[in-house]
N, C-alpha and C positions, 0 to 999 in steps of 0.2 A: 406189478403186475403186468401183462402181456393181453392183450384184448386179441381174443380169436374170432376171425369172421365167422361163422358158422351158417352164411347164407346161401342157398343153392348156386351153384352157376347158372346163368340164362341158358334157357333151355333152345335146343338149334334142331329145327326141323330140316330134314334133309331129302333132298327125291326121294322117293322108291314106288314098287309096282301099285299099295294100299291106296284105297282111296283117298285124296284130300279129308273128306268128312270122318273117316276113322283117324287121321291124324290128328285134325282139329279136337276130337272126342278126347284121344289120348291124353293129349297135353293138356287138355282141361282137367283130366283126372290127375297126372300127374300135380299139377300148379296146387288143385286142393288135397293131396295127399303131402305135400311137400309143407304144405302150410301147416298140418298140426303133427309136425314127427318131433319126436321129445329134444331132439336139440334145437328144433325153434320156437319148440314152449321154454325152454331154457334161456333161451336169449332175449326171447323178447318177454323179459321182467317187468317193462315201464310201456307206457300208455303211449311216448312216441315212436318208441321201437315197433310197437303194435301199430299203431298210425303206418308207419315206411313197411311194413310187412305189407300189408292190406292194401295199400296204393299200388306195390309192385304185382301185388294177384291182380288187382286191376286192369293194370297196363297191360299183363301179358292175357287175359280174358279179353280184353278189347282187340290183341294181334289174335287172337283166335279166329275172335269175329270177323276178322278179315278176312282171314285163311278161311271161313266157312261162306264168307260172300264169295269168293271169287273159287271153290270149289261147286258153288249154287251156280255160278253164271257159266263153267265146264262141264256142267252135270248135263248126260245124254237126254234126250226127250223121248218120248214114246215110251218109256218102261212099262211093265207092267206091273213093277211094284215099284216104288218111288222112294227116295230118302227126302225127305219132309226138312230143309235145312232149315224154311221158315220157322220150325217149331225149334230146332237146334238154337237160332239165333236168339226166339225168344228165350230161352232158358237160359242162355248165355247172358243177354241183357238182365234178366231177373237175375241171376248170380252177380255182375257186375254192381247193379244197382243195391244189392242187398250188402254187400261189401264196404259201397261206399257210403252207405247209410249207416252200417255200424261203425263205420271208422267217425263218422258226422253226428251221431246221436249219442244221447246220455245212455247211461249202463240200465235199459228197464229190458226184461224180456216184450217181446213183439211178436203175432201170430206171423206165420211164413207158409205164403201159398206152395202146395207140392211142384214138383218138375214134373212135366208131361212124360218124359224119359223115354218112350217109345215113339221112334222118330221113323218109321218103317210106314206105307200104307199098302 
């Protein structure tokens, strides 16, 4: 029986006219969606595979955090409505910690704090 690799290909972000923060957010959402597709669920039948998937998600989230930091460093100042990169960073960090905690923790339910979600001020 041959093994079929159903892991999604690494996401590549190309330069566009959209703000970097929007791309970072979209990348984070794609990663989250890819982790729960039926094909990914079928391929993650054992704990080792799940840990590998979670490690890959954590790594991708770390890359998104780097993108958000770069976008924050290049963000224009003096805008009336500002994008809160710091809030986005906190939520991304919370997601990474949750993924890492799940990979390392015993299988017991625990409370999860809500994400801020609104990054405009």
